C-alpha positions in Angstrom: -23.3 123.1 29.0 -21.2 126.3 29.4 -18.0 124.3 29.9 -18.8 122.3 26.7 -19.4 125.5 24.7 -16.1 127.0 26.0 -14.3 123.8 24.9 -15.7 124.1 21.4 -14.6 127.7 21.2 -11.1 126.8 22.3 -11.0 123.9 19.8 -12.1 126.2 17.0 -9.4 128.7 17.9 -6.8 125.9 17.9 -8.0 124.8 14.4 -7.8 128.3 13.1 -4.3 128.6 14.5 -3.2 125.6 12.4 -3.2 127.8 9.4 0.2 129.1 10.4 1.4 125.6 10.5 0.2 125.2 6.9 2.4 128.1 5.9 5.4 126.6 7.6 4.7 123.2 6.0 4.7 124.9 2.5 8.0 126.7 3.4 9.7 123.4 4.4 8.5 121.7 1.3 9.9 124.5 -0.9 13.2 125.1 0.9 14.0 121.9 2.9 12.5 119.2 0.8 9.7 116.6 0.9 11.2 114.6 3.8 11.3 117.6 6.1 7.8 118.6 5.2 6.6 115.0 5.7 8.1 114.9 9.2 6.6 118.2 10.1 3.1 117.0 9.0 3.5 113.9 11.1 4.3 115.9 14.2 1.5 118.4 13.5 -1.0 115.6 13.0 0.0 114.0 16.3 -0.2 117.3 18.1 -3.7 117.9 16.7 -4.8 114.4 17.6 -3.5 114.8 21.2 -5.2 118.2 21.6 -8.5 116.7 20.2 -8.5 113.8 22.6 -7.5 115.9 25.6 -10.1 118.6 25.1 -12.8 116.0 24.7 -11.5 114.0 27.7 -10.8 110.8 25.9 -8.8 108.2 27.7 -7.3 105.3 25.7 -6.6 101.7 26.2 -4.4 100.5 23.4 -3.4 96.9 22.7 -1.2 95.3 20.1 1.1 98.2 19.2 3.9 95.6 19.0 1.9 94.0 16.1 2.5 97.0 13.8 5.4 96.1 11.4 8.3 98.6 10.8 7.6 98.5 7.1 4.6 100.4 5.5 1.3 98.6 6.0 -2.4 99.0 5.5 -4.5 99.5 8.6 -8.0 98.1 8.1 -10.7 98.5 10.7 -14.2 99.3 11.7 -15.4 102.9 11.3 -17.2 104.4 14.3 -16.6 108.1 14.2 -14.7 111.0 12.6 -12.6 110.7 15.7 -11.2 107.4 14.3 -8.7 109.6 12.4 -7.1 111.3 15.4 -7.3 108.1 17.4 -5.1 106.3 14.8 -2.8 109.3 14.4 -2.3 109.5 18.1 -1.5 105.8 18.6 0.6 105.1 15.5 4.1 106.7 15.4 4.5 107.0 11.7 3.4 108.8 8.5 -0.1 107.4 7.9 -2.6 108.5 5.3 -6.3 107.6 5.0 -8.7 106.7 2.2 -11.3 109.4 3.1 -14.6 110.2 1.7 -14.6 113.1 -0.8 -16.8 115.3 1.4 -13.9 115.7 3.9 -11.8 117.4 1.3 -14.1 120.4 1.4 -14.0 120.7 5.2 -12.1 123.9 6.1 -8.7 123.3 7.6 -9.3 119.6 8.4 -9.5 118.8 4.6 -6.2 120.6 4.0 -4.3 118.7 6.7 -5.8 115.3 5.9 -4.6 115.8 2.3 -1.1 116.8 3.6 -0.8 113.5 5.5 -0.8 111.6 2.3 -4.5 110.8 2.4 -6.6 110.1 -0.7 -10.1 111.3 -1.2 -12.5 108.8 -2.7 -15.8 109.1 -4.5 -17.4 105.7 -3.7 -20.3 106.5 -6.1 -17.9 106.7 -9.0 -16.3 103.3 -9.6 -13.6 104.7 -12.0 -12.7 107.4 -9.4 -12.6 104.7 -6.6 -10.2 102.6 -8.6 -7.9 105.6 -9.2 -8.0 106.5 -5.5 -6.9 103.0 -4.6 -4.1 103.1 -7.1 -3.0 106.5 -5.8 -3.0 105.0 -2.3 -0.7 102.2 -3.5 1.7 104.8 -4.9 1.7 106.5 -1.5 2.6 103.2 0.2 5.5 102.6 -2.2 6.7 106.1 -1.2 6.9 105.1 2.4 3.4 105.9 3.8 1.2 103.5 5.6 -2.4 103.9 4.7 -5.7 103.3 6.5 -9.0 102.3 5.0 -12.4 101.7 6.6 -14.0 99.1 4.3 -17.5 99.5 5.7 -17.6 102.7 3.6 -19.6 104.6 6.3 -19.6 105.1 10.0 -21.5 102.8 12.4 -22.8 104.6 15.5 -24.3 101.4 16.9 -21.0 99.6 17.5 -22.0 96.9 15.1 -19.5 96.1 12.3 -21.0 96.3 8.8 -20.1 94.5 5.6 -16.5 95.0 4.4 -16.3 96.0 0.8 -13.9 93.7 -1.1 -12.5 96.4 -3.3 -11.0 98.1 -0.2 -8.5 95.3 0.2 -6.9 96.0 -3.2 -5.0 98.8 -1.4 -3.0 96.1 0.4 -2.9 93.3 -2.1 -1.7 95.6 -5.0 1.0 97.1 -2.8 1.8 93.6 -1.4 2.2 95.0 2.1 0.9 93.6 5.4 -2.7 94.3 6.6 -3.0 95.2 10.3 -6.6 94.7 11.5 -7.8 97.6 13.8 -10.7 97.3 16.2 -12.0 100.6 17.6 -14.6 100.8 20.3 -17.5 103.0 19.5 -15.9 106.5 19.4 -19.2 108.2 18.4 -20.0 108.3 22.1 -17.4 111.0 22.6 -19.1 113.5 20.2 -21.4 112.4 17.4 -24.1 110.8 19.5 -24.9 114.0 21.3 -22.9 116.7 19.4 -21.3 117.5 22.7 -17.8 116.7 24.0 -18.3 113.7 26.3 -15.3 112.3 28.3 -15.1 108.7 27.2 -12.8 105.7 27.6 -12.0 104.1 24.2 -10.3 100.8 23.6 -8.3 100.2 20.4 -6.7 96.8 19.4 -4.2 96.4 16.6 -4.3 92.7 15.5 -1.5 90.6 14.2 -0.4 91.5 10.7 -1.5 89.5 7.7 0.9 89.2 4.8 -0.4 89.7 1.3 2.6 89.0 -0.8 2.0 85.3 -1.7 -1.7 84.8 -1.3 -3.4 82.2 -3.5 -6.6 83.3 -5.3 -8.6 81.4 -2.7 -6.8 83.1 0.2 -7.3 86.5 -1.4 -11.0 85.8 -1.9 -11.3 84.9 1.8 -9.3 87.9 3.0 -12.3 90.2 3.4 -14.2 88.0 5.9 -10.9 86.9 7.6 -10.0 90.5 8.5 -13.6 91.4 9.4 -13.8 88.4 11.8 -10.6 89.5 13.5 -11.8 93.1 13.9 -15.1 91.8 15.5 -13.3 89.3 17.7 -11.0 92.1 19.1 -13.8 94.5 19.9 -14.7 94.8 23.6 -17.6 92.7 24.8 -18.2 94.4 28.1 -19.9 97.8 28.4 -17.5 100.5 29.3 -18.6 103.1 31.8 -18.3 106.7 30.5 -17.3 109.3 33.0 -19.3 112.5 32.3 
């Protein structure tokens, strides 16, 4: 218990220390330009992700990295934990933003950095706002960012994959970029289930990309279930032993 509390204090101190990085990011944006600031944010996000996984004691098994295209794409996957964000940052070597729920925007420090990564905050209870958020995400893609969306709309702590909302797929079909299905083993075991840091082995699978440029109406209509089926198929079927 004491070790876990000390880890949480160390993590809080790390997060508070990222404020200085925010100052440097703003300096780079003003004096060196958007490209320099964007690269700095990517490195900062990856450093934060590695620190987060290391302090919790998460080990990763990653498959399908070769399936990620060099061009911007949309990662679409199941949502298991707030840790899904650092898991993707850590395993994807590129600028990647998220369609994130609006509540995260108010989270101290984390909300600031999520926004800096090119992420878009969405109010799912407000259809007009949700449409605007998707369109803003499309603009980010055209500016060179890849984007990530979790079309269940909420986290599943049971490991079961919920219904995928069709509107989420507009992010890819409007931008006409490939979809990369992402299957994430239940990461809530590492923190949310107990509110303690629990060393955990997590498997992530990046599926083969699905082109969206020339889809027929029938193919676009079937896209939601097609991607969901791939995500489910690539999830592990065997129980993973957690080392406490």
